[in-house]
C-alpha positions in Angstrom: -55.2 86.3 -43.2 -53.8 83.9 -40.2 -52.0 80.9 -40.9 -52.0 77.7 -37.8 -48.4 77.3 -37.1 -47.5 73.8 -37.8 -46.8 71.5 -34.6 -43.8 70.9 -33.4 -41.5 67.9 -33.6 -41.5 65.4 -31.1 -39.0 65.4 -28.9 -37.0 62.5 -29.7 -36.0 60.1 -26.9 -31.9 59.6 -26.7 -30.7 55.9 -28.0 -29.5 55.7 -24.3 -32.6 56.4 -22.4 -34.6 53.9 -24.7 -32.2 50.9 -24.2 -31.8 52.1 -20.5 -36.2 51.9 -20.4 -35.9 48.4 -22.2 -33.2 47.0 -20.1 -35.4 47.9 -17.1 -38.6 46.4 -18.6 -36.8 43.3 -19.2 -36.0 42.6 -16.1 -38.5 43.0 -14.8 -40.6 40.9 -17.2 -38.2 38.5 -15.9 -38.3 39.5 -12.1 -42.5 38.5 -12.4 -41.9 35.4 -14.7 -39.7 33.7 -12.0 -41.8 34.4 -9.3 -44.4 32.9 -11.2 -42.5 30.0 -11.8 -41.2 29.5 -8.2 -44.5 29.5 -6.9 -46.0 26.9 -9.1 -43.4 24.3 -7.6 -44.7 22.2 -4.7 -41.7 21.6 -2.0 -41.9 18.2 -2.4 -41.6 18.3 -6.2 -38.0 19.0 -5.0 -37.5 16.6 -2.3 -37.7 19.6 0.4 -40.3 18.9 2.9 -43.9 21.0 2.7 -43.7 22.7 6.2 -46.6 23.8 8.7 -45.8 27.9 8.1 -46.0 28.7 3.9 -47.5 32.3 3.4 -47.3 32.1 -0.1 -48.1 29.2 -2.4 -44.8 26.9 -4.2 -41.8 27.4 -3.3 -39.5 30.0 -0.8 -36.8 32.4 -2.6 -34.3 31.2 -0.5 -35.4 27.5 -1.7 -35.1 28.2 -5.5 -31.7 30.1 -4.3 -30.4 26.3 -2.6 -31.3 24.6 -5.4 -29.2 26.7 -7.7 -26.8 26.6 -5.8 -26.4 30.9 -5.9 -27.0 33.0 -2.9 -29.7 34.0 -1.1 -29.5 37.7 -1.8 -28.4 38.0 -5.6 -32.0 35.8 -6.4 -33.8 37.8 -4.4 -32.2 41.3 -6.3 -33.1 39.3 -9.2 -36.7 38.2 -8.6 -36.9 42.8 -7.3 -35.6 43.8 -10.7 -31.9 44.3 -9.9 -29.8 45.2 -12.8 -27.7 43.0 -12.0 -25.6 40.2 -14.4 -26.7 36.7 -14.8 -24.7 34.7 -16.8 -25.2 31.5 -18.6 -24.6 29.3 -16.2 -25.8 30.7 -13.5 -29.4 30.7 -16.1 -29.3 27.0 -17.0 -28.9 26.3 -12.8 -31.9 28.2 -12.7 -33.4 27.1 -15.3 -33.4 23.3 -14.1 -34.3 24.8 -10.1 -37.6 25.5 -11.3 -38.0 22.7 -13.6 -38.6 25.0 -17.0 -39.3 23.2 -20.4 -37.8 23.8 -23.1 -40.2 26.3 -24.1 -40.0 28.3 -20.9 -36.6 27.9 -20.6 -35.2 29.9 -23.6 -38.0 32.8 -22.4 -35.5 32.6 -19.9 -32.5 32.9 -21.7 -33.9 35.3 -23.5 -35.2 37.8 -20.8 -32.0 37.3 -19.3 -29.9 38.4 -22.1 -27.4 35.6 -22.1 -27.3 32.6 -24.2 -27.3 28.7 -23.1 -24.5 26.8 -22.9 -27.1 23.5 -24.0 -29.1 25.0 -26.6 -29.4 21.7 -27.9 -32.2 21.1 -24.9 -34.3 23.7 -27.2 -37.1 22.8 -29.4 -39.1 19.3 -30.0 -37.9 16.2 -31.5 -37.3 14.9 -28.0 -40.4 13.1 -27.2 -40.7 9.4 -27.5 -43.1 9.7 -30.1 -40.1 11.4 -32.1 -37.7 9.2 -31.3 -39.8 6.1 -32.2 -40.0 7.7 -35.9 -36.2 8.1 -36.3 -35.8 4.4 -35.2 -38.0 3.4 -37.6 -36.4 5.2 -40.6 -33.3 3.4 -40.2 -31.3 2.4 -42.3 -32.1 6.0 -43.6 -30.2 8.5 -41.7 -32.7 11.0 -40.2 -31.9 13.9 -37.4 -34.1 16.7 -35.7 -32.3 20.3 -36.1 -33.4 23.1 -34.1 -33.4 26.1 -36.1 -30.3 27.4 -35.3 -29.0 23.8 -36.8 -28.1 22.0 -33.1 -28.7 18.0 -33.1 -31.7 17.8 -31.3 -32.3 13.9 -32.3 -30.9 11.1 -34.7 -31.1 8.0 -35.6 -27.9 5.6 -35.2 -26.6 6.0 -38.7 -27.2 9.5 -38.8 -25.1 9.1 -35.9 -22.5 7.4 -37.7 -23.4 8.7 -41.0 -19.3 10.8 -40.7 -18.0 10.4 -37.3 -19.3 9.1 -34.0 -22.1 12.0 -32.3 -22.5 10.1 -29.5 -19.0 11.1 -28.4 -18.9 14.8 -28.9 -19.7 17.1 -26.2 -23.4 18.0 -26.4 -22.6 21.9 -27.5 -20.6 20.4 -30.7 -23.7 18.2 -31.9 -24.1 21.8 -34.2 -23.9 21.2 -38.2 -22.3 24.7 -39.2 -20.2 23.8 -35.9 -18.8 20.7 -37.3 -18.8 21.8 -40.1 -16.9 24.3 -40.2 -14.3 23.5 -37.6 -14.3 19.6 -36.8 -11.2 18.2 -38.3 -12.6 15.0 -39.3 -16.4 15.9 -40.5 -14.6 18.7 -42.7 -12.6 16.0 -44.1 -15.3 13.4 -44.8 -18.1 16.1 -46.2 -17.3 15.7 -49.6 -18.2 19.1 -51.4 -17.4 20.4 -49.2 -16.4 24.3 -50.1 -20.1 24.5 -51.7 -21.9 23.2 -49.1 -20.2 25.4 -47.0 -21.1 28.3 -48.9 -25.0 26.9 -49.0 -25.0 26.1 -45.0 -23.1 30.0 -44.4 -26.3 31.9 -46.5 -28.8 29.3 -44.9 -27.9 30.7 -41.9 -27.5 34.5 -42.3 -31.1 34.1 -43.5 -32.2 32.0 -40.3 -31.1 34.4 -38.1 -32.6 37.2 -39.4 -35.6 36.4 -37.8 -33.5 35.7 -34.7 -30.8 38.8 -34.1 -31.6 39.7 -30.6 -31.6 35.6 -29.3 -28.8 35.1 -27.2 -28.5 32.3 -28.5 -28.0 32.9 -31.8 -25.3 35.2 -31.0 -23.1 33.3 -29.4 -23.1 30.7 -32.2 -22.0 33.5 -34.4 -19.0 34.2 -32.5 -18.2 31.7 -32.0 -18.2 30.3 -35.3 -16.2 33.7 -36.6 -13.8 33.4 -33.4 -12.8 30.0 -34.4 -13.1 29.2 -38.2 -11.3 31.6 -40.9 -13.8 30.0 -43.7 -16.4 31.2 -41.7 -15.9 34.8 -41.4 -14.8 35.2 -45.2 -18.2 33.2 -45.8 -20.4 35.8 -43.2 -18.8 38.9 -44.9 -20.1 38.0 -48.5 -23.6 38.2 -46.7 -25.4 35.7 -49.6 -28.4 35.0 -48.5 -29.8 30.8 -49.4 -33.4 29.3 -49.5 -34.1 26.1 -47.7 -33.5 24.0 -51.2 -32.3 20.6 -52.2 -28.9 19.1 -53.4 -27.2 15.8 -53.4 -25.1 15.1 -50.6 -22.0 13.3 -50.1 -20.3 11.4 -47.0 -17.5 9.4 -47.1 -17.7 7.2 -43.9 -14.9 5.5 -42.4 -17.1 2.3 -42.2 -18.5 1.8 -45.4 -17.1 4.2 -47.8 -19.0 6.8 -50.0 -22.6 7.5 -49.3 -24.6 9.7 -51.8 -28.0 11.4 -50.5 -31.0 13.3 -51.5 -32.7 14.6 -48.6 -35.6 16.1 -47.1 -37.7 17.4 -44.8 -40.9 18.1 -42.6 -40.9 20.6 -41.1 -41.9 20.6 -37.4 -43.2 24.5 -37.2 -43.2 27.5 -39.1 -40.6 27.4 -42.5 -37.0 27.9 -41.2 -37.9 26.6 -38.2 -37.8 23.4 -36.1 -37.7 20.7 -38.9 -36.6 16.8 -39.5 -34.2 15.6 -42.2 -34.8 12.4 -43.7 -31.5 11.5 -46.2 -32.3 9.0 -48.9 -29.9 7.1 -50.4 -29.0 8.4 -54.3 -28.2 5.1 -56.0 -28.3 1.8 -54.7 -24.5 1.8 -53.4 -25.6 4.1 -51.3 -28.8 2.0 -50.2 -26.8 -1.1 -49.7 -24.2 0.7 -47.7 -26.7 1.7 -45.4 -27.9 -1.4 -44.4 -24.2 -2.5 -43.4 -23.2 0.4 -41.3 -26.9 -0.5 -40.0 -25.3 -4.2 -38.8 -22.2 -2.9 -37.7 -24.0 -0.1 -35.0 -26.5 -3.1 -33.7 -23.9 -5.3 -33.6 -22.1 -2.7 -31.5 -24.7 -2.7 -28.5 -25.4 1.1 -29.9 -28.5 2.4 -28.6 -31.7 3.9 -31.0 -32.5 6.8 -31.1 -30.9 9.5 -29.1 
């Protein structure tokens, strides 16, 4: 009786070779994406003369390089899928030159393998309708957050809930960053240890869906480098799903504020959301009305 020998096991591709192949695929996709975005823009849209002898639609490579303030040869290599490094600042300049929307911008940074230096530009919440909704909710504090906890948009009472958000650099308007590193935010967020523990657990649960994304890795690295408390919380590997509990803040202008809060999800669960802070007691409601009178008297603009 003859037996058929078992098939030989498939040869395993070395991990280094898989990484190389993945990098090459990503560079090719980036090259095709940049070319497609470049070809859809008419020169007049970016203030350039239309010219008479254009063989291809849209902008030329040298025009994109000029608008982004990068070298023509370097940009040409980028569209040729050469193995070159793209910094966050250069990717930002290219995104602006190509007039990318939020989704396209995020795609560019993912393909480039670099962190967005202005992550607050991502995600929903910046439309006039959303701003009007935030405005109409006053005096209730309300804000739109993306899934990475960047504060995308907010109304006047949220802007002054703890400290003056408008005075902070855009890259620091992230509730994780503020809760773990901003001295005044940490001082005025009551029940801080419990709240930061929950926040770190929620962040870990959300990050499971974004492990390969540069923006998430950049925020995680920044928190680990600047907060020993965050490092300790992160190393516990706690995972917390979104939920409700009372939050208390010591506002420097009107005193203690206590809130219940609810989320209006603007995308998939754990994704972008609008959060509204409802007074947990009559005293907070009265103090919120007073806070709104203060910011209105100062001429603070409505929803940002």
